[in-house]
All heavy atoms as an XYZ file, in Angstrom:
806
protein
N     -20.946     -7.214    -10.053
C     -21.889     -6.310     -9.413
C     -21.135     -5.267     -8.607
O     -20.080     -5.544     -8.057
C     -22.815     -7.093     -8.501
N     -21.674     -4.078     -8.545
C     -21.095     -2.983     -7.789
C     -21.916     -2.785     -6.522
O     -23.146     -2.868     -6.547
C     -21.127     -1.711     -8.641
C     -20.540     -0.507     -7.972
C     -20.613      0.723     -8.853
O     -20.520      0.593    -10.084
O     -20.779      1.805     -8.286
N     -21.235     -2.531     -5.390
C     -21.924     -2.376     -4.125
C     -21.582     -1.040     -3.485
O     -20.409     -0.673     -3.403
C     -21.531     -3.506     -3.162
C     -21.982     -4.847     -3.642
C     -21.157     -5.630     -4.421
C     -23.244     -5.319     -3.336
C     -21.563     -6.865     -4.879
C     -23.666     -6.546     -3.788
C     -22.829     -7.321     -4.565
N     -22.607     -0.287     -3.012
C     -22.327      0.976     -2.324
C     -21.700      0.694     -0.956
O     -22.035     -0.282     -0.297
C     -23.704      1.623     -2.174
C     -24.662      0.491     -2.210
C     -24.033     -0.571     -3.079
N     -20.773      1.532     -0.575
C     -20.123      1.398      0.732
C     -20.398      2.672      1.529
O     -21.352      3.374      1.247
C     -18.627      1.136      0.539
C     -18.318     -0.136     -0.253
S     -18.916     -1.643      0.519
C     -17.658     -1.909      1.732
N     -19.569      2.992      2.508
C     -19.811      4.175      3.345
C     -19.132      5.439      2.840
O     -19.135      6.432      3.528
C     -19.413      3.941      4.779
S     -18.588      2.477      5.235
N     -18.517      5.405      1.684
C     -17.898      6.572      1.058
C     -16.720      7.157      1.835
O     -16.470      8.346      1.774
C     -18.949      7.666      0.812
O     -19.948      7.179     -0.034
N     -15.985      6.331      2.574
C     -14.797      6.830      3.264
C     -13.583      6.828      2.342
O     -12.606      7.504      2.624
C     -14.491      6.050      4.565
C     -15.587      6.250      5.594
C     -14.248      4.591      4.300
N     -13.649      6.082      1.251
C     -12.591      6.081      0.240
C     -13.198      6.474     -1.098
O     -14.321      6.070     -1.411
C     -11.969      4.684      0.093
C     -11.171      4.134      1.252
C     -10.761      2.697      0.969
C      -9.946      4.989      1.518
N     -12.461      7.237     -1.912
C     -12.953      7.561     -3.246
C     -12.744      6.366     -4.179
O     -11.847      6.360     -5.021
C     -12.098      8.766     -3.651
C     -10.810      8.562     -2.918
C     -11.183      7.883     -1.624
N     -13.561      5.344     -3.980
C     -13.367      4.098     -4.721
C     -14.667      3.305     -4.794
O     -15.586      3.532     -4.008
C     -12.292      3.257     -4.040
N     -14.689      2.379     -5.726
C     -15.789      1.421     -5.858
C     -15.220      0.032     -5.604
O     -14.059     -0.247     -5.918
C     -16.384      1.460     -7.265
C     -17.045      2.765     -7.605
C     -17.560      2.719     -9.032
C     -18.201      4.040     -9.400
N     -18.699      4.032    -10.786
N     -16.040     -0.830     -5.068
C     -15.645     -2.204     -4.806
C     -16.545     -3.138     -5.593
O     -17.755     -2.925     -5.664
C     -15.759     -2.515     -3.295
O     -14.971     -1.571     -2.585
C     -15.257     -3.897     -2.984
N     -15.937     -4.151     -6.187
C     -16.674     -5.109     -7.008
C     -16.393     -6.521     -6.524
O     -15.244     -6.882     -6.318
C     -16.230     -5.002     -8.473
C     -16.408     -3.636     -9.059
C     -15.399     -2.685     -8.969
C     -17.590     -3.298     -9.692
C     -15.555     -1.420     -9.511
C     -17.760     -2.032    -10.239
C     -16.742     -1.090    -10.141
N     -17.447     -7.310     -6.343
C     -17.280     -8.720     -6.010
C     -16.997     -9.487     -7.300
O     -17.615     -9.238     -8.321
C     -18.527     -9.292     -5.350
C     -18.708     -8.836     -3.921
S     -17.331     -9.260     -2.838
C     -17.463    -11.021     -2.767
N     -16.049    -10.399     -7.211
C     -15.718    -11.226     -8.358
C     -16.388    -12.585     -8.249
O     -17.004    -12.912     -7.239
N     -16.243    -13.383     -9.279
C     -16.806    -14.725     -9.259
C     -15.728    -15.777     -9.000
O     -15.949    -16.958     -9.142
C     -17.539    -15.022    -10.569
C     -16.638    -14.840    -11.781
O     -15.451    -14.575    -11.638
N     -17.217    -14.979    -12.953
N     -14.524    -15.273     -8.634
C     -13.433    -16.186     -8.290
C     -12.552    -15.512     -7.244
O     -12.598    -14.306     -7.047
C     -12.608    -16.548     -9.520
C     -11.916    -15.366    -10.155
C     -11.047    -15.775    -11.356
N     -10.445    -14.626    -11.963
C      -9.370    -13.977    -11.504
N      -8.772    -14.387    -10.413
N      -8.887    -12.932    -12.125
N     -11.733    -16.285     -6.605
C     -10.801    -15.790     -5.601
C      -9.771    -14.880     -6.259
O      -9.161    -15.246     -7.260
C     -10.112    -16.980     -4.930
C      -9.269    -16.697     -3.707
C     -10.116    -16.125     -2.584
C      -8.600    -17.972     -3.246
N      -9.588    -13.676     -5.723
C      -8.642    -12.701     -6.289
C      -7.244    -12.832     -5.690
O      -6.261    -12.605     -6.371
C      -9.131    -11.277     -6.063
C     -10.485    -10.989     -6.632
C     -10.424    -10.916     -8.130
N     -11.730    -10.465     -8.616
C     -12.179    -10.675     -9.805
N     -11.455    -11.334    -10.669
N     -13.355    -10.241    -10.174
N      -7.197    -13.151     -4.413
C      -5.885    -13.229     -3.770
C      -5.973    -14.108     -2.531
O      -6.949    -14.061     -1.793
C      -5.424    -11.825     -3.377
O      -4.102    -11.863     -2.899
N      -4.921    -14.898     -2.323
C      -4.874    -15.806     -1.177
C      -3.416    -16.058     -0.827
O      -2.603    -16.329     -1.714
C      -5.551    -17.135     -1.527
C      -5.401    -18.267     -0.513
C      -6.147    -17.927      0.773
C      -5.918    -19.571     -1.099
N      -3.080    -15.940      0.435
C      -1.742    -16.319      0.851
C      -1.167    -15.470      1.956
O      -1.736    -14.452      2.357
N      -0.019    -15.920      2.439
C       0.703    -15.194      3.473
C       1.439    -14.024      2.846
O       1.876    -14.088      1.702
C       1.695    -16.116      4.183
C       1.010    -17.168      5.001
C       1.018    -18.494      4.606
C       0.343    -16.824      6.176
C       0.385    -19.463      5.352
C      -0.303    -17.782      6.930
C      -0.282    -19.098      6.516
O      -0.915    -20.053      7.247
N       1.563    -12.945      3.623
C       2.241    -11.747      3.166
C       3.180    -11.241      4.253
O       2.934    -11.437      5.443
C       1.250    -10.612      2.865
C       0.131    -10.986      1.916
C       0.632    -11.078      0.485
N      -0.443    -11.377     -0.429
C      -0.625    -12.554     -1.006
N       0.181    -13.562     -0.757
N      -1.622    -12.748     -1.837
N       4.241    -10.576      3.817
C       5.064     -9.786      4.723
C       5.031     -8.378      4.154
O       5.274     -8.193      2.961
C       6.495    -10.299      4.784
C       7.331     -9.501      5.772
C       8.740    -10.036      5.916
O       9.523     -9.878      4.959
O       9.034    -10.609      6.973
N       4.688     -7.406      4.995
C       4.593     -6.030      4.538
C       5.593     -5.165      5.285
O       6.029     -5.501      6.389
C       3.167     -5.452      4.710
C       2.153     -6.287      3.953
C       2.784     -5.321      6.172
N       5.951     -4.047      4.649
C       6.760     -3.029      5.305
C       5.964     -1.736      5.226
O       5.516     -1.349      4.131
C       8.110     -2.877      4.620
C       9.010     -1.882      5.332
C      10.445     -1.981      4.877
C      10.658     -1.279      3.578
N      12.066     -1.165      3.193
N       5.759     -1.089      6.366
C       4.980      0.145      6.387
C       5.727      1.236      5.626
O       6.935      1.387      5.761
C       4.692      0.597      7.832
O       5.930      0.734      8.528
C       3.818     -0.407      8.561
N       4.996      1.989      4.815
C       5.586      3.063      4.033
C       5.511      4.407      4.749
O       6.080      5.389      4.269
C       4.922      3.145      2.658
C       5.162      1.917      1.775
C       4.385      2.029      0.472
C       6.652      1.749      1.495
N       4.790      4.461      5.859
C       4.736      5.639      6.717
C       4.306      5.197      8.105
O       3.897      4.055      8.294
C       3.796      6.698      6.165
C       2.340      6.272      6.095
C       1.460      7.404      5.582
O       1.403      7.592      4.357
O       0.857      8.091      6.408
N       4.422      6.091      9.065
C       4.010      5.745     10.427
C       2.504      5.534     10.479
O       1.738      6.257      9.847
C       4.390      6.868     11.402
O       5.779      6.916     11.555
N       2.108      4.535     11.235
C       0.706      4.217     11.464
C       0.440      4.326     12.960
O       1.380      4.345     13.757
C       0.411      2.808     10.947
C       0.623      2.616      9.447
C       0.486      1.157      9.067
C      -0.345      3.468      8.651
N      -0.820      4.357     13.383
C      -1.098      4.505     14.819
C      -0.474      3.422     15.697
O      -0.186      3.661     16.857
C      -2.621      4.441     14.896
C      -3.084      4.880     13.556
C      -2.031      4.393     12.583
N      -0.232      2.246     15.153
C       0.272      1.133     15.965
C       1.754      0.853     15.783
O       2.328      0.043     16.505
C      -0.536     -0.134     15.698
C      -0.685     -0.468     14.243
C       0.284     -1.183     13.570
C      -1.801     -0.036     13.547
C       0.153     -1.471     12.228
C      -1.945     -0.328     12.201
C      -0.966     -1.042     11.537
N       2.417      1.480     14.800
C       3.851      1.279     14.605
C       4.406      2.355     13.680
O       3.664      3.059     13.009
C       4.157     -0.113     14.065
S       3.549     -0.405     12.403
N       5.707      2.446     13.635
C       6.365      3.468     12.825
C       6.558      3.066     11.374
O       6.171      1.982     10.940
N       7.215      3.943     10.631
C       7.539      3.710      9.227
C       8.661      2.676      9.121
O       9.571      2.645      9.940
C       7.994      5.023      8.587
C       8.393      4.903      7.139
C       8.846      6.251      6.594
C       9.269      6.115      5.141
N       9.672      7.422      4.594
N       8.583      1.814      8.100
C       9.629      0.837      7.847
C       9.545     -0.422      8.692
O      10.459     -1.230      8.680
N       8.441     -0.611      9.411
C       8.269     -1.785     10.265
C       7.735     -2.943      9.418
O       6.813     -2.770      8.622
C       7.314     -1.481     11.443
C       7.010     -2.728     12.240
C       7.907     -0.393     12.323
N       8.322     -4.123      9.590
C       7.855     -5.322      8.883
C       6.814     -6.029      9.734
O       7.003     -6.223     10.931
C       9.014     -6.262      8.588
C       9.954     -5.724      7.538
C      11.040     -6.712      7.208
C      11.967     -6.124      6.164
N      13.058     -7.047      5.837
N       5.717     -6.421      9.079
C       4.605     -7.105      9.748
C       4.175     -8.270      8.861
O       4.127     -8.140      7.633
C       3.401     -6.164      9.954
C       3.837     -4.841     10.593
C       2.326     -6.835     10.797
C       2.762     -3.780     10.591
N       3.856     -9.372      9.459
C       3.343    -10.527      8.702
C       1.823    -10.502      8.717
O       1.199     -9.948      9.609
C       3.864    -11.817      9.308
C       5.346    -11.959      9.114
C       5.834    -13.311      9.546
N       7.252    -13.408      9.295
C       8.127    -13.786     10.197
N       7.747    -14.133     11.407
N       9.406    -13.849      9.885
N       1.248    -11.141      7.725
C      -0.204    -11.196      7.644
C      -0.661    -12.216      6.625
O       0.127    -13.008      6.099
N      -1.955    -12.165      6.335
C      -2.588    -13.100      5.419
C      -3.614    -12.338      4.598
O      -4.285    -11.449      5.095
C      -3.292    -14.202      6.226
C      -3.915    -15.240      5.372
N      -5.230    -15.190      4.978
C      -3.413    -16.364      4.824
C      -5.504    -16.245      4.229
N      -4.416    -16.982      4.119
N      -3.718    -12.697      3.332
C      -4.673    -12.046      2.436
C      -5.604    -13.085      1.833
O      -5.159    -14.147      1.402
C      -3.897    -11.314      1.337
C      -4.741    -10.461      0.452
C      -3.905     -9.648     -0.531
O      -2.707     -9.932     -0.705
O      -4.481     -8.734     -1.128
N      -6.892    -12.766      1.835
C      -7.910    -13.653      1.286
C      -9.080    -12.781      0.871
O      -9.705    -12.146      1.719
C      -8.356    -14.663      2.348
C      -9.522    -15.506      1.926
C      -9.318    -16.695      1.265
C     -10.819    -15.119      2.199
C     -10.386    -17.490      0.875
C     -11.903    -15.898      1.827
C     -11.687    -17.079      1.158
N      -9.342    -12.659     -0.422
C     -10.505    -11.861     -0.838
C     -10.970    -12.205     -2.243
O     -10.212    -12.670     -3.075
C     -10.224    -10.357     -0.711
C      -9.125     -9.842     -1.581
N      -9.351     -9.289     -2.809
C      -7.788     -9.773     -1.392
C      -8.202     -8.901     -3.340
N      -7.239     -9.185     -2.488
N     -12.255    -11.931     -2.447
C     -12.912    -12.167     -3.725
C     -13.220    -10.861     -4.452
O     -13.612    -10.869     -5.607
C     -14.224    -12.922     -3.506
C     -14.043    -14.340     -3.102
C     -13.511    -14.803     -1.927
C     -14.373    -15.492     -3.850
N     -13.499    -16.163     -1.905
C     -14.043    -16.622     -3.084
C     -14.935    -15.687     -5.100
C     -14.241    -17.915     -3.519
C     -15.147    -16.979     -5.531
C     -14.786    -18.081     -4.744
N     -13.066     -9.729     -3.783
C     -13.436     -8.452     -4.380
C     -12.216     -7.706     -4.917
O     -11.077     -8.027     -4.607
C     -14.167     -7.584     -3.356
O     -13.313     -7.254     -2.280
N     -12.490     -6.691     -5.718
C     -11.484     -5.774     -6.236
C     -11.930     -4.360     -5.910
O     -13.120     -4.094     -5.752
C     -11.337     -5.898     -7.752
C     -10.422     -7.030     -8.155
O      -9.444     -7.288     -7.432
O     -10.692     -7.657     -9.186
N     -10.956     -3.462     -5.836
C     -11.254     -2.060     -5.575
C     -10.769     -1.242     -6.761
O      -9.722     -1.540     -7.348
C     -10.611     -1.588     -4.253
C     -11.020     -0.163     -3.928
C      -9.113     -1.760     -4.273
C     -10.639      0.288     -2.533
N     -11.550     -0.231     -7.136
C     -11.203      0.662     -8.236
C     -11.308      2.090     -7.711
O     -12.405      2.580     -7.452
C     -12.170      0.448     -9.402
C     -11.888      1.292    -10.608
C     -12.923      1.052    -11.696
O     -12.950     -0.067    -12.238
O     -13.712      1.975    -11.965
N     -10.163      2.739     -7.528
C     -10.138      4.105     -6.992
C     -10.465      5.116     -8.083
O     -10.070      4.950     -9.233
C      -8.780      4.400     -6.387
N     -11.176      6.188     -7.708
C     -11.513      7.241     -8.660
C     -10.437      8.330     -8.692
O     -10.528      9.264     -9.484
C     -12.870      7.850     -8.329
O     -12.864      8.379     -7.017
N      -9.436      8.211     -7.810
C      -8.288      9.118     -7.795
C      -7.086      8.333     -7.279
O      -7.266      7.315     -6.608
C      -8.550     10.343     -6.924
C      -8.771     10.021     -5.467
C      -9.141     11.246     -4.636
O     -10.194     11.834     -4.906
O      -8.367     11.585     -3.720
N      -5.869      8.783     -7.556
C      -4.701      8.049     -7.058
C      -4.675      8.036     -5.525
O      -4.876      9.061     -4.884
C      -3.512      8.835     -7.610
C      -4.057      9.657     -8.719
C      -5.488      9.928     -8.387
N      -4.453      6.868     -4.963
C      -4.348      6.710     -3.511
C      -2.968      6.150     -3.196
O      -2.567      5.133     -3.763
C      -5.431      5.769     -2.988
C      -6.869      6.239     -3.164
C      -7.843      5.133     -2.789
C      -7.136      7.479     -2.340
N      -2.224      6.792     -2.284
C      -0.888      6.279     -1.976
C      -0.954      4.922     -1.296
O      -1.869      4.662     -0.508
C      -0.292      7.346     -1.045
C      -1.425      8.171     -0.587
C      -2.548      8.003     -1.554
N      -0.002      4.042     -1.593
C      -0.005      2.717     -0.967
C       0.341      2.804      0.517
O       1.047      3.705      0.965
C       1.063      1.948     -1.732
C       1.949      2.984     -2.303
C       1.111      4.208     -2.527
N      -0.162      1.850      1.261
C       0.062      1.756      2.699
C       1.305      0.928      3.003
O       2.053      1.239      3.923
C      -1.176      1.103      3.324
C      -1.327      1.065      4.806
C      -1.326      2.464      5.403
C      -2.626      0.348      5.165
N       1.507     -0.133      2.225
C       2.599     -1.075      2.456
C       3.343     -1.395      1.172
O       2.777     -1.311      0.082
C       2.063     -2.435      2.960
C       1.191     -2.387      4.153
C      -0.127     -2.826      4.074
C       1.656     -1.952      5.376
C      -0.951     -2.827      5.178
C       0.846     -1.947      6.490
C      -0.459     -2.375      6.397
N       4.563     -1.836      1.330
C       5.284     -2.573      0.298
C       5.170     -4.021      0.747
O       5.551     -4.347      1.877
C       6.741     -2.124      0.227
C       7.553     -2.686     -0.921
C       6.929     -2.272     -2.262
C       8.974     -2.204     -0.842
N       4.593     -4.876     -0.074
C       4.284     -6.248      0.330
C       5.095     -7.256     -0.469
O       5.510     -6.994     -1.593
C       2.789     -6.523      0.139
N       5.282     -8.426      0.154
C       5.942     -9.553     -0.511
C       5.098    -10.791     -0.256
O       4.708    -11.071      0.878
C       7.352     -9.750      0.030
C       8.072    -10.895     -0.657
C       9.483    -11.047     -0.235
N       9.565    -11.053      1.222
C      10.691    -10.913      1.892
N      11.825    -10.744      1.264
N      10.688    -10.941      3.195
N       4.814    -11.544     -1.314
C       4.052    -12.773     -1.143
C       5.003    -13.950     -0.919
O       6.226    -13.788     -0.909
C       3.089    -13.014     -2.311
C       3.760    -13.252     -3.647
O       4.970    -13.578     -3.682
O       3.071    -13.126     -4.675
N       4.449    -15.145     -0.756
C       5.263    -16.328     -0.451
C       6.163    -16.752     -1.609
O       7.092    -17.522     -1.420
C       4.362    -17.491     -0.026
O       3.445    -17.787     -1.053
N       5.906    -16.247     -2.812
C       6.757    -16.544     -3.974
C       7.868    -15.512     -4.155
O       8.659    -15.609     -5.080
C       5.906    -16.594     -5.236
C       4.947    -17.756     -5.246
C       4.189    -17.787     -6.556
N       3.299    -18.919     -6.570
C       2.092    -18.897     -7.082
N       1.625    -17.795     -7.647
N       1.342    -19.969     -7.053
N       7.871    -14.468     -3.304
C       8.887    -13.432     -3.393
C       8.497    -12.237     -4.246
O       9.287    -11.311     -4.422
N       7.285    -12.249     -4.815
C       6.823    -11.107     -5.606
C       6.607     -9.906     -4.692
O       6.022    -10.032     -3.621
C       5.508    -11.436     -6.318
C       5.656    -12.587     -7.272
O       6.568    -12.617     -8.085
N       4.765    -13.561     -7.165
N       7.061     -8.733     -5.128
C       6.929     -7.510     -4.340
C       5.946     -6.580     -5.042
O       6.001     -6.406     -6.264
C       8.308     -6.838     -4.156
C       9.205     -7.777     -3.340
C       8.170     -5.483     -3.487
C      10.624     -7.327     -3.189
N       5.044     -5.981     -4.256
C       4.001     -5.124     -4.815
C       3.499     -4.154     -3.754
O       3.691     -4.362     -2.560
C       2.847     -5.981     -5.354
C       2.280     -6.934     -4.335
C       1.167     -6.597     -3.584
C       2.864     -8.184     -4.127
C       0.648     -7.479     -2.643
C       2.354     -9.071     -3.193
C       1.243     -8.708     -2.450
N       2.861     -3.070     -4.193
C       2.209     -2.144     -3.278
C       0.908     -2.759     -2.796
O       0.219     -3.445     -3.555
C       1.910     -0.813     -3.965
C       3.153     -0.013     -4.243
O       4.113     -0.048     -3.485
N       3.161      0.714     -5.343
N       0.569     -2.491     -1.542
C      -0.670     -3.036     -0.984
C      -1.315     -1.998     -0.083
O      -0.640     -1.170      0.532
C      -0.383     -4.308     -0.190
N      -2.627     -2.091      0.015
C      -3.373     -1.177      0.860
C      -3.366      0.235      0.307
O      -2.703      0.539     -0.685
N      -4.147      1.099      0.949
C      -4.216      2.508      0.551
C      -4.288      3.384      1.792
O      -4.740      2.956      2.856
C      -5.425      2.809     -0.367
C      -5.307      2.084     -1.696
C      -6.737      2.476      0.309
N      -3.850      4.616      1.626
C      -3.925      5.632      2.677
C      -4.698      6.808      2.101
O      -4.411      7.258      0.992
C      -2.506      6.052      3.064
C      -2.434      7.090      4.140
C      -2.469      6.435      5.501
C      -2.140      7.414      6.606
N      -3.255      7.999      7.262
N      -5.699      7.281      2.840
C      -6.509      8.414      2.398
C      -6.928      9.192      3.638
O      -7.766      8.720      4.416
C      -7.730      7.915      1.618
C      -8.605      9.006      1.102
N      -8.219      9.845      0.084
C      -9.841      9.399      1.455
C      -9.187     10.698     -0.163
N     -10.189     10.438      0.664
N      -6.316     10.352      3.860
C      -6.608     11.119      5.073
C      -6.242     10.286      6.296
O      -5.124      9.789      6.406
N      -7.182     10.108      7.190
C      -6.963      9.300      8.397
C      -7.291      7.819      8.193
O      -7.259      7.049      9.151
C      -7.803      9.836      9.561
C      -7.323     11.188     10.020
O      -6.146     11.490      9.925
N      -8.232     12.002     10.504
N      -7.623      7.437      6.971
C      -8.030      6.061      6.686
C      -6.843      5.252      6.189
O      -6.126      5.662      5.277
C      -9.146      6.012      5.619
C     -10.343      6.860      6.027
C      -9.545      4.580      5.303
C     -11.050      6.390      7.270
N      -6.623      4.096      6.780
C      -5.643      3.118      6.321
C      -6.434      1.845      6.037
O      -7.072      1.292      6.929
C      -4.585      2.872      7.391
N      -6.429      1.399      4.779
C      -7.235      0.246      4.385
C      -6.394     -0.768      3.627
O      -5.541     -0.394      2.823
C      -8.408      0.707      3.520
N      -6.660     -2.036      3.890
C      -5.904     -3.089      3.224
C      -6.694     -4.392      3.258
O      -7.457     -4.639      4.187
C      -4.570     -3.285      3.944
O      -3.888     -4.405      3.447
N      -6.480     -5.211      2.253
C      -7.030     -6.567      2.257
C      -6.214     -7.489      3.154
O      -6.658     -8.574      3.491
C      -7.031     -7.154      0.845
C      -8.155     -6.686     -0.043
C      -7.900     -5.892     -1.157
C      -9.471     -7.055      0.215
C      -8.924     -5.485     -1.990
C     -10.505     -6.642     -0.606
C     -10.224     -5.861     -1.713
O     -11.243     -5.466     -2.530
N      -5.016     -7.079      3.501
C      -4.128     -7.937      4.293
C      -4.515     -7.870      5.764
O      -4.586     -6.790      6.348
C      -2.654     -7.543      4.089
C      -2.293     -7.701      2.605
C      -1.744     -8.393      4.966
C      -0.932     -7.155      2.236
N      -4.793     -9.032      6.339
C      -5.096     -9.137      7.766
C      -3.770     -9.257      8.501
O      -3.056    -10.249      8.327
C      -5.971    -10.366      8.051
C      -7.227    -10.370      7.247
N      -7.403    -11.217      6.175
C      -8.338     -9.626      7.341
C      -8.593    -11.003      5.663
N      -9.185    -10.029      6.337
N      -3.429     -8.243      9.275
C      -2.125     -8.190      9.937
C      -2.107     -9.044     11.195
O      -3.095     -9.120     11.923
C      -1.778     -6.744     10.298
C      -1.720     -5.773      9.124
C      -1.477     -4.366      9.635
C      -0.654     -6.184      8.128
N      -0.963     -9.644     11.446
C      -0.730    -10.422     12.673
C       0.134     -9.548     13.578
O       1.346     -9.474     13.416
C      -0.036    -11.739     12.334
C       0.256    -12.586     13.520
N      -0.700    -12.948     14.436
C       1.412    -13.139     13.946
C      -0.142    -13.699     15.376
N       1.146    -13.813     15.099
N      -0.505     -8.850     14.527
C       0.191     -7.864     15.340
C       1.252     -8.471     16.245
O       2.180     -7.783     16.644
C      -0.810     -7.038     16.143
C      -1.614     -6.119     15.266
C      -2.917     -6.416     14.916
C      -1.042     -4.961     14.759
C      -3.641     -5.572     14.088
C      -1.752     -4.114     13.926
C      -3.058     -4.414     13.590
N       1.163     -9.749     16.536
C       2.207    -10.402     17.335
C       3.529    -10.472     16.563
O       4.569    -10.736     17.158
C       1.774    -11.812     17.740
C       0.695    -11.842     18.797
C       1.226    -11.479     20.180
O       2.373    -11.838     20.504
O       0.491    -10.832     20.932
N       3.491    -10.230     15.250
C       4.726    -10.277     14.466
C       5.523     -8.970     14.563
O       6.640     -8.896     14.066
C       4.419    -10.597     12.997
O       3.767     -9.508     12.363
N       4.948     -7.939     15.189
C       5.661     -6.668     15.375
C       6.500     -6.782     16.644
O       5.955     -7.014     17.723
C       4.685     -5.481     15.517
C       3.765     -5.377     14.304
C       5.469     -4.181     15.708
C       2.670     -4.329     14.460
N       7.810     -6.613     16.540
C       8.625     -6.648     17.758
C       8.156     -5.576     18.750
O       7.839     -4.463     18.356
C      10.044     -6.340     17.252
C      10.008     -6.694     15.810
C       8.609     -6.412     15.340
N       8.073     -5.918     20.012
C       7.540     -5.035     21.037
C       8.234     -3.674     21.030
O       7.591     -2.642     21.190
C       7.651     -5.681     22.418
C       6.942     -4.962     23.556
C       5.463     -4.781     23.256
C       7.127     -5.713     24.854
N       9.514     -3.630     20.761
C      10.249     -2.364     20.775
C       9.818     -1.443     19.633
O      10.043     -0.238     19.678
C      11.754     -2.610     20.719
C      12.216     -3.260     19.450
C      13.721     -3.586     19.470
N      14.102     -4.453     18.405
C      14.167     -4.113     17.124
N      13.890     -2.895     16.750
N      14.537     -4.991     16.204
N       9.178     -1.975     18.579
C       8.722     -1.170     17.449
C       7.244     -0.827     17.539
O       6.737     -0.040     16.743
C       8.990     -1.912     16.142
C      10.453     -2.231     15.845
C      10.566     -3.024     14.560
C      11.269     -0.959     15.753
N       6.542     -1.438     18.481
C       5.104     -1.218     18.614
C       4.858      0.101     19.313
O       5.428      0.377     20.356
C       4.506     -2.370     19.435
C       3.028     -2.543     19.223
C       2.566     -3.384     18.232
C       2.120     -1.872     20.009
C       1.210     -3.561     18.032
C       0.761     -2.034     19.830
C       0.307     -2.876     18.833
N       4.033      0.961     18.721
C       3.712      2.250     19.336
C       2.782      2.019     20.515
O       1.807      1.294     20.418
C       3.014      3.170     18.338
O       3.862      3.461     17.273
N       3.100      2.633     21.618
C       2.254      2.529     22.809
C       1.318      3.724     22.843
O       1.709      4.839     22.556
C       3.114      2.469     24.072
C       3.971      1.241     24.098
N       3.490      0.001     24.430
C       5.278      1.058     23.768
C       4.467     -0.886     24.346
N       5.556     -0.275     23.932
N       0.077      3.485     23.195
C      -0.934      4.534     23.202
C      -0.854      5.342     24.476
O      -0.584      4.897     25.513
C      -2.325      3.926     23.058
C      -2.479      3.207     21.754
C      -2.216      1.867     21.640
C      -2.863      3.910     20.620
C      -2.357      1.208     20.428
C      -3.004      3.264     19.414
C      -2.745      1.903     19.324
C-alpha cells in the first residue's frame, strides 16, 4: 500500500509485510549537519518495515556500516531536510565534535 505524506521529500513510502531492516549501525556524516560536522562517526539503530522510492536522485546523508561490516549509503539530504531510518545515539558523538548552538 502507498501512503501520502507531507511532501517534504520527492518520494513515496510503502509499508511492507515483513521487516526491511534491523540492527545496529555506525554512520559517518557525508556533510556538515546542524548537530555535527562532516566526517563525524555516530552510532545508531535501524528498525523499519517500510521502503522509500524517490522520484529524483537524492544525495545520501551517511556512509553506514552494519554489524556484519557491510558498507552502504543511508539516509537522504534534500534542501534543509535530513532524513534517515537510522535512529542516532547522540551520546556517541564526542563532545569536541558536537556543534554547539
